[in-house]
C-alpha angles and dihedrals in degrees: 000000000000119000114240118210120190120204130186118225111215119228089247092061096071112135094025117133112251094234092051090051093051092047092056098038130096089265085079096214119158113241092249092050090049091051091051091051093048093048089050093053096250097126128074130186118202088348096306126109108257126227126218089254094054118131122190123245093199129258097048127132111238114204119197121194108204107196123222112254117255123242114278098024126115096249119115121232127223115258127181100239123153115253132188105230114198096177140354142175134155093285106042148350136216116215131186100226115216123234111266097028117123114222101223137001116277138149107317094012108066093144144027093048132135090255092055088052092048094052091052093050097040110020089178088071091079111114094022108128128341121357110272093015105071113181095359110137097165135355145230125207115260094255095040112095129204151065126356128170116224127199117226098187135036093247091052091048094054093048096047091044088054091049090053091048092048092047092244093128110087114212121184127184140193118218139178108215135183119255130359115303118190114287089258138350152134125259105209106181129137116242130213142143116306107258092231103027114046092191091064132067125223144178102266137170109257092019124137115287111264130180128183124183117204140182126190110233098179139009111222106182105261093010141044137215107230135186113212130191124197119226089176125020109225125161112281087352101154095039091052097043094049090049088048092062092045098259107101121186114268114255094018107146094189108040100024134045104242092201088062091056117107109280091235090074095046110128093004103088121070093193139342112334094242125127131178095225100172140029131177131181144143118271107250094222104046107007096243112155110240127196128186134179133191130185120240120267126268097264091052091050092046091053091046090051092049092052091048091050092050092048091049090050088052090057096256095302118160 
């Protein structure tokens, strides 16, 4: 069944084009999506079906009937999936994505994604941002846990996407890596598709510029606890960069050989030991600087504890 969203038009909005009103309202529709719905007869103003040329008088109730997607299209469907909401308001939300959750539907993952969960919690998010990825401003890999900001309106999406592009969104990660990287450093190495495996990324000549700043927080014998900060946000960036300097993320099945990880973490990690622990950005509505932090998941903590216990048992060596 279609989802019907009712919106109140304020007295000061008289004369505003209907598609412009919808694009800026809490429904979060893009202007092009609003125009398609109006043309399809899915929008009423004061109980009457609207036309594309409709301008508001002010004070009306606008009802938008958002149809369910048909089978086989690229639209995501709402699914009642638990989410850890760190913060929310009418413009945006910050979620702590669980390890193992895919961010948006794609081949092989049509359901059970973060987007499916977002649509169930906030139906008005449909139409915000690219088709099939409503609300998604930036992404995390399936097996990377941690904080993501989600846009709830078209205006918030545009502003947050600009902040990401202009490198004004601060993203900080915790990682358990193999070996002993330098105490601090910057990996400045361009990334592109692997020349022989298009599903993987690699450091390649002529790739897109990519810079990762890192600091070692703790030496753990055959591993290290590292804090990494993204200057750019390329696909798999931290995983590729740490592997590039000979210190792959523990538990990474793509860029590290899990059998070479310290035996203490065997069976503990359900994916790469990488967690987006902190995010900071400016609120798109009023410019307030917001900052959020979230601790790593239980499997990450268990692996860290096991490594600490082994190091302690070795008398602090390493």
